[in-house]
Each structure stands twice: as structure tokens, then as C-alpha cells.
VOPAGU-2260 file (C-alpha; in pm, 1 decimal, decimal comma):
REM VOPAGU-2260
SITE   aa  ch    i         X         Y         Z
SITE  MET   A    0   -1632,9    1996,1     -66,7
SITE  SER   A    1   -1462,0    1812,7     224,2
SITE  LYS   A    2   -1642,5    1611,8     486,5
SITE  SER   A    3   -1485,3    1832,0     764,3
SITE  PHE   A    4   -1622,7    2146,9     614,4
SITE  LEU   A    5   -1961,7    2008,1     548,6
SITE  THR   A    6   -1982,4    1881,3     914,1
SITE  ASN   A    7   -1861,1    2213,3    1052,6
SITE  ALA   A    8   -2112,1    2404,2     829,3
SITE  VAL   A    9   -2407,8    2200,8     932,6
SITE  SER   A   10   -2314,8    2238,3    1293,8
SITE  LEU   A   11   -2288,4    2629,2    1267,3
SITE  LEU   A   12   -2621,2    2637,6    1073,3
SITE  LEU   A   13   -2784,0    2444,9    1373,8
SITE  ILE   A   14   -2652,4    2700,9    1599,0
SITE  LEU   A   15   -2772,3    2987,7    1403,9
SITE  ALA   A   16   -3094,7    2833,8    1333,7
SITE  ALA   A   17   -3147,3    2802,4    1710,5
SITE  PHE   A   18   -3188,1    3180,4    1735,7
SITE  GLY   A   19   -3466,1    3202,1    1476,4
SITE  VAL   A   20   -3703,0    2927,5    1618,4
SITE  PRO   A   21   -3948,2    2936,6    1910,1
SITE  GLU   A   22   -3819,5    2897,0    2251,0
SITE  THR   A   23   -3944,8    2541,9    2253,0
SITE  TYR   A   24   -3685,5    2436,2    2003,1
SITE  HIS   A   25   -3409,1    2684,0    2092,8
SITE  THR   A   26   -3237,1    2489,6    2352,4
SITE  MET   A   27   -3264,0    2163,1    2147,0
SITE  LEU   A   28   -3108,2    2319,6    1818,4
SITE  LEU   A   29   -2845,6    2514,8    2017,3
SITE  PHE   A   30   -2720,1    2228,2    2231,3
SITE  THR   A   31   -2727,2    1996,6    1917,2
SITE  GLY   A   32   -2523,9    2241,9    1713,0
SITE  LEU   A   33   -2276,1    2334,7    1983,8
SITE  PHE   A   34   -2206,3    1974,1    2080,3
SITE  ALA   A   35   -2181,5    1868,6    1713,2
SITE  PHE   A   36   -1936,1    2160,9    1639,0
SITE  SER   A   37   -1735,0    2078,3    1955,9
SITE  GLY   A   38   -1704,0    1709,7    1847,0
SITE  ALA   A   39   -1616,5    1793,8    1487,4
SITE  ILE   A   40   -1357,2    2046,7    1578,9
SITE  THR   A   41   -1203,9    1828,8    1844,7
SITE  ASN   A   42   -1149,7    1538,7    1606,0
SITE  GLN   A   43   -1031,1    1789,1    1332,9
SITE  LEU   A   44    -768,0    1921,8    1576,8
SITE  ALA   A   45    -671,4    1580,5    1674,9
SITE  ILE   A   46    -608,7    1477,6    1309,8
SITE  HIS   A   47    -411,4    1803,2    1252,9
SITE  MET   A   48    -202,8    1722,5    1554,4
SITE  LEU   A   49    -124,3    1391,3    1419,0
SITE  PHE   A   50      74,6    1536,2    1126,1
SITE  GLU   A   51     170,3    1875,0    1247,5
SITE  ARG   A   52     340,9    2011,4    1555,7
SITE  VAL   A   53     124,7    2260,1    1738,8
SITE  PRO   A   54     301,5    2497,0    1971,9
SITE  PHE   A   55     220,0    2431,8    2341,3
SITE  LEU   A   56      22,2    2120,9    2263,9
SITE  TYR   A   57     205,8    1816,4    2394,0
SITE  GLY   A   58     206,5    1509,6    2175,9
SITE  SER   A   59     133,2    1686,0    1852,5
SITE  GLY   A   60     333,8    1600,0    1534,0
SITE  VAL   A   61     343,5    1241,1    1598,9
SITE  ILE   A   62     438,7    1135,3    1246,3
SITE  GLU   A   63     755,5    1359,8    1248,4
SITE  LYS   A   64     844,5    1310,8    1604,5
SITE  ASN   A   65     855,8     926,6    1571,6
SITE  PHE   A   66    1007,1     926,6    1215,6
SITE  GLU   A   67    1316,3     725,1    1293,9
SITE  SER   A   68    1107,1     468,1    1475,7
SITE  PHE   A   69     878,2     455,9    1171,2
SITE  LYS   A   70    1160,6     394,4     943,9
SITE  ALA   A   71    1298,2     113,7    1160,2
SITE  SER   A   72     962,9     -51,8    1184,4
SITE  ILE   A   73     947,1     -48,2     798,0
SITE  LYS   A   74    1292,1    -200,4     768,8
SITE  THR   A   75    1218,5    -468,0    1031,2
SITE  MET   A   76     891,5    -560,1     872,0
SITE  ILE   A   77    1056,2    -591,0     515,9
SITE  MET   A   78    1354,7    -803,4     655,1
SITE  GLU   A   79    1129,6   -1031,5     864,2
SITE  GLN   A   80     849,0   -1083,9     610,5
SITE  PHE   A   81    1045,0   -1095,1     287,3
SITE  PHE   A   82    1406,8   -1160,5     348,9
SITE  SER   A   83    1435,7   -1392,4     643,5
SITE  LYS   A   84    1672,4   -1705,7     617,9
SITE  GLU   A   85    1355,9   -1924,0     596,9
SITE  GLN   A   86    1210,4   -1714,6     301,9
SITE  LEU   A   87    1540,9   -1724,0     125,1
SITE  GLY   A   88    1590,7   -2100,0     179,5
SITE  GLU   A   89    1245,0   -2162,7      36,9
SITE  PHE   A   90    1325,1   -1938,0    -266,5
SITE  PHE   A   91    1650,8   -2128,9    -331,2
SITE  ALA   A   92    1466,9   -2446,7    -287,8
SITE  ARG   A   93    1222,9   -2352,7    -558,9
SITE  GLU   A   94    1461,7   -2185,4    -800,6
SITE  GLU   A   95    1731,4   -2468,6    -772,5
SITE  LYS   A   96    1473,8   -2704,5    -943,2
SITE  LYS   A   97    1452,5   -2458,1   -1243,1
SITE  ILE   A   98    1836,7   -2435,0   -1278,6
SITE  ASP   A   99    1955,1   -2580,9   -1614,6
SITE  LEU   A  100    2320,2   -2525,3   -1682,0
SITE  THR   A  101    2330,0   -2729,7   -2000,7
SITE  PRO   A  102    2250,2   -2437,5   -2244,6
SITE  LEU   A  103    2541,0   -2234,8   -2068,6
SITE  VAL   A  104    2773,3   -2539,7   -2123,3
SITE  GLU   A  105    2663,2   -2564,4   -2495,5
SITE  SER   A  106    2751,5   -2206,3   -2557,6
SITE  ALA   A  107    3069,3   -2198,9   -2357,9
SITE  ASP   A  108    3415,0   -2168,3   -2539,1
SITE  PHE   A  109    3648,0   -2446,7   -2441,9
SITE  SER   A  110    3946,5   -2307,0   -2625,5
SITE  PRO   A  111    4117,8   -2187,4   -2303,4
SITE  ALA   A  112    4098,0   -2549,4   -2173,6
SITE  PHE   A  113    4259,1   -2697,3   -2491,3
SITE  ASP   A  114    4517,2   -2418,1   -2487,6
SITE  ALA   A  115    4620,1   -2513,4   -2128,5
SITE  LEU   A  116    4626,4   -2883,2   -2223,0
SITE  SER   A  117    4840,4   -2809,8   -2523,6
SITE  LYS   A  118    5084,9   -2606,4   -2309,0
SITE  THR   A  119    5104,9   -2882,1   -2045,0
SITE  VAL   A  120    5166,9   -3140,0   -2306,3
SITE  MET   A  121    5452,6   -2932,4   -2463,7
SITE  GLU   A  122    5602,8   -2852,5   -2120,8
SITE  SER   A  123    5595,8   -3211,3   -2019,5
SITE  LYS   A  124    5860,4   -3486,2   -2092,6
SITE  PHE   A  125    5651,2   -3574,8   -2396,3
SITE  GLY   A  126    5700,6   -3225,1   -2541,5
SITE  GLY   A  127    6020,1   -3330,8   -2719,9
SITE  ALA   A  128    5860,6   -3612,9   -2896,9
SITE  VAL   A  129    5539,5   -3400,7   -2996,2
SITE  ALA   A  130    5796,0   -3128,2   -3133,7
SITE  MET   A  131    5933,7   -3378,9   -3369,9
SITE  PHE   A  132    5593,8   -3409,7   -3532,5
SITE  GLY   A  133    5513,0   -3041,3   -3557,4
SITE  GLY   A  134    5469,8   -2940,8   -3198,0
SITE  GLU   A  135    5168,4   -2731,6   -3103,7
SITE  ALA   A  136    5060,3   -2702,7   -3461,8
SITE  ALA   A  137    5039,4   -3081,2   -3471,6
SITE  LEU   A  138    4808,7   -3068,9   -3173,3
SITE  GLU   A  139    4583,9   -2803,9   -3337,8
SITE  GLY   A  140    4384,4   -3063,2   -3522,1
SITE  LEU   A  141    4263,0   -3194,7   -3190,3
SITE  ARG   A  142    4110,1   -2866,2   -3076,7
SITE  ASP   A  143    3756,2   -2922,0   -3216,4
SITE  PRO   A  144    3725,1   -3297,2   -3119,8
SITE  PHE   A  145    3854,0   -3203,8   -2772,0
SITE  GLY   A  146    3609,3   -2918,6   -2749,6
SITE  ARG   A  147    3315,7   -3138,6   -2842,8
SITE  LYS   A  148    3413,3   -3434,0   -2604,8
SITE  LEU   A  149    3476,0   -3192,8   -2312,7
SITE  LYS   A  150    3143,1   -3007,9   -2368,2
SITE  SER   A  151    2964,3   -3337,8   -2384,3
SITE  ALA   A  152    3117,4   -3455,4   -2055,8
SITE  VAL   A  153    3046,4   -3134,7   -1870,4
SITE  SER   A  154    2696,2   -3131,3   -2008,2
SITE  LYS   A  155    2637,4   -3478,7   -1865,9
SITE  ILE   A  156    2788,6   -3380,3   -1525,6
SITE  VAL   A  157    2569,9   -3072,8   -1471,0
SITE  SER   A  158    2254,5   -3253,2   -1579,2
SITE  SER   A  159    2307,3   -3551,5   -1343,6
SITE  GLU   A  160    2102,7   -3602,9   -1042,6
SITE  THR   A  161    2425,9   -3628,6    -818,3
SITE  PHE   A  162    2536,4   -3280,2    -942,4
SITE  LYS   A  163    2196,0   -3117,2    -876,5
SITE  ALA   A  164    2200,4   -3280,9    -533,3
SITE  GLN   A  165    2521,8   -3131,8    -452,5
SITE  LEU   A  166    2423,4   -2792,9    -593,8
SITE  ASP   A  167    2119,8   -2804,6    -386,4
SITE  HIS   A  168    2331,9   -2888,9     -75,2
SITE  GLN   A  169    2565,2   -2594,1    -130,1
SITE  ILE   A  170    2291,0   -2346,3    -195,5
SITE  ARG   A  171    2117,1   -2454,1     133,1
SITE  HIS   A  172    2433,5   -2465,3     341,8
SITE  SER   A  173    2651,5   -2178,5     195,3
SITE  SER   A  174    2675,3   -1826,0     336,0
SITE  LEU   A  175    2497,5   -1686,8      20,5
SITE  SER   A  176    2175,1   -1631,4     217,9
SITE  ASP   A  177    2368,2   -1447,4     481,6
SITE  ASP   A  178    2550,2   -1239,3     236,3
SITE  MET   A  179    2225,6   -1156,9      55,1
SITE  ILE   A  180    2051,1   -1066,3     374,1
SITE  LYS   A  181    2321,4    -835,6     457,3
SITE  ALA   A  182    2321,4    -677,0     109,1
SITE  VAL   A  183    1941,0    -631,1     127,5
SITE  ASP   A  184    1958,5    -487,3     468,4
SITE  GLU   A  185    2210,8    -235,9     354,1
SITE  LEU   A  186    2018,9    -154,9      47,8
SITE  ILE   A  187    1687,4    -100,8     235,0
SITE  THR   A  188    1873,5     114,9     493,4
SITE  LYS   A  189    2031,0     332,8     220,6
SITE  ARG   A  190    1684,1     377,6      48,6
SITE  LEU   A  191    1507,9     465,7     377,1
SITE  GLU   A  192    1783,4     718,4     459,4
SITE  GLU   A  193    1659,6     906,7     140,0
SITE  LEU   A  194    1315,3     944,8     307,0
SITE  ALA   A  195    1249,8    1279,6     466,3
SITE  PRO   A  196     997,1    1336,0     754,6
SITE  TRP   A  197     768,9    1544,3     526,6
SITE  MET   A  198     776,5    1274,8     251,1
SITE  VAL   A  199     643,3    1023,6     506,7
SITE  LYS   A  200     392,1    1263,4     649,7
SITE  GLU   A  201     252,9    1330,5     302,9
SITE  LEU   A  202     238,7     954,2     209,8
SITE  VAL   A  203      41,4     881,6     517,7
SITE  GLN   A  204    -180,5    1183,7     488,7
SITE  GLU   A  205    -249,9    1076,6     123,5
SITE  LEU   A  206    -341,2     717,2     235,5
SITE  VAL   A  207    -566,0     801,8     537,1
SITE  ARG   A  208    -722,0    1133,5     437,7
SITE  GLU   A  209   -1043,7     992,6     328,0
SITE  HIS   A  210   -1082,8     770,3     630,3
SITE  LEU   A  211    -971,2    1033,9     870,7
SITE  GLY   A  212   -1235,4    1268,2     734,2
SITE  TRP   A  213   -1495,7    1036,5     860,8
SITE  LEU   A  214   -1363,8    1086,2    1222,2
SITE  VAL   A  215   -1472,3    1450,6    1189,2
SITE  VAL   A  216   -1826,6    1352,9    1056,8
SITE  TRP   A  217   -1879,8    1104,8    1322,7
SITE  GLY   A  218   -1744,4    1340,8    1586,4
SITE  GLY   A  219   -2013,8    1588,2    1480,6
SITE  VAL   A  220   -2286,8    1328,4    1464,4
SITE  PHE   A  221   -2219,2    1176,4    1811,1
SITE  GLY   A  222   -2144,8    1519,0    1957,6
SITE  GLY   A  223   -2487,0    1639,3    1811,9
SITE  LEU   A  224   -2665,7    1331,9    1963,1
SITE  VAL   A  225   -2513,7    1403,4    2312,5
SITE  GLY   A  226   -2607,0    1765,3    2271,6
SITE  LEU   A  227   -2967,4    1673,8    2188,1
SITE  ALA   A  228   -2999,4    1454,0    2482,6
SITE  SER   A  229   -2841,9    1721,9    2708,5
SITE  SER   A  230   -3108,0    1969,9    2591,2
SITE  PHE   A  231   -3377,1    1739,7    2738,2
SITE  VAL   A  232   -3196,0    1714,8    3058,1
SITE  VAL   A  233   -3147,1    2078,9    3088,4
SITE  SER   A  234   -3507,3    2167,4    2998,4
């Protein structure tokens, strides 16, 4: 049983009870019931008008009527609170300290580098001399030692403090944050475009249904108290 139904039922029972009691209590019960019912119905109608458009009632259907503004507010909130340049800068600063490129270097294949070196040697003025000793096949024995040496050198480079400082500088001053902000902005806009007014209305209704129900209850309670006080004034 909903709060609204219970409040309306109690109000109507007070009105009906007023016609079955002595004259002394008639006005008191009648005014209390009428004012309580009026307060509850007024708040119930206001809640209904918040979500639904009612013909000839100006201002009804606020959620649907301001749907585009609602979406824009959501987007602004997300971008300002989570994806501002300051937020991204702090994120990069934290994540940069965790970056370790050494495992990537260890698993990398340096064969293309050796192939390029071999080709360069063969095409240089030393190519003829190397050809006399077997050409590229003679260089093949250097592939593994070259790979190990190059891997070791690159590992030392990416793990050095100088490299990390340069990486941090590039992250902080590159246009990555601008590109990311633009990408996130477009993604959020696209997702919000998928929202329909009725979806937002149902979402808001579900979130605030319980709390708005108390507006009807308190509308009936305060209305009843006003009615009770009025009955003493009238009598």
C-alpha cells in the first residue's frame, strides 16, 4: 500500500466520520479531513506534474520539457568533475610513476633492427669487402649478440632517471590530455544522445519515488493540522 493512497484514505475516513459523530466534533473532523485531503491531493498533483504533462496546466512535465538542459548538465558535470585538464594531469602524474617499459623491451624482437643494420652495411662502401667473406650470411652470426647488446642498452635507457624525467615532461606538456578530453567529450555526447526523455523520467521517478511519497503524507498531516486549527476559529 503506497503512502499516497494511505494518506488519502485516512483523510476521506475523517470526512466520512464527521457525519457520524455529535455536532461537537463534526466541524473538527470535517475540517481536519478536508484540509488533509486537500494538502495530500495538491502535493500528489504537483509530483505528477513534475513528470507528466497535464493539459492546460502551465509548468507541468518539467522533466521532459527540460530534457536537453538535463543532458547538458550531466555532460558538464562529468567533464568538469572527472575529465578536466587538472584531473588528467594528476592521473598522468600518478600513472607515470608506475610505468615500467623494461618488460616490454625484454620481450621485443630486435631482428628488424639487425636486418636494417645488415642492409646498411651491405649497401655501404664496405659491402664489397663483406661480400668477399660471405656477404649477409657472414653477418648472420652477429644477429643474436647484436640483439642482446641492443636489448641491454635500450633497457638501461628506459629505466634511467633521465628518461623517466623526459617521459614525465612529455606527458605533462603534450596534447594527449587535449585529445583525450575531446575523445571523452564525444563519447559522453554520443551516449547521452541514446537517452530518451522517457528513460530519464523513469530513472528520476525510480530514484525519488520513495522520498516524494512523503511529500503527500506531510501535505496531508500539515493540511489536517491547519484544518483542525481552523475548526476552532470557525466554531
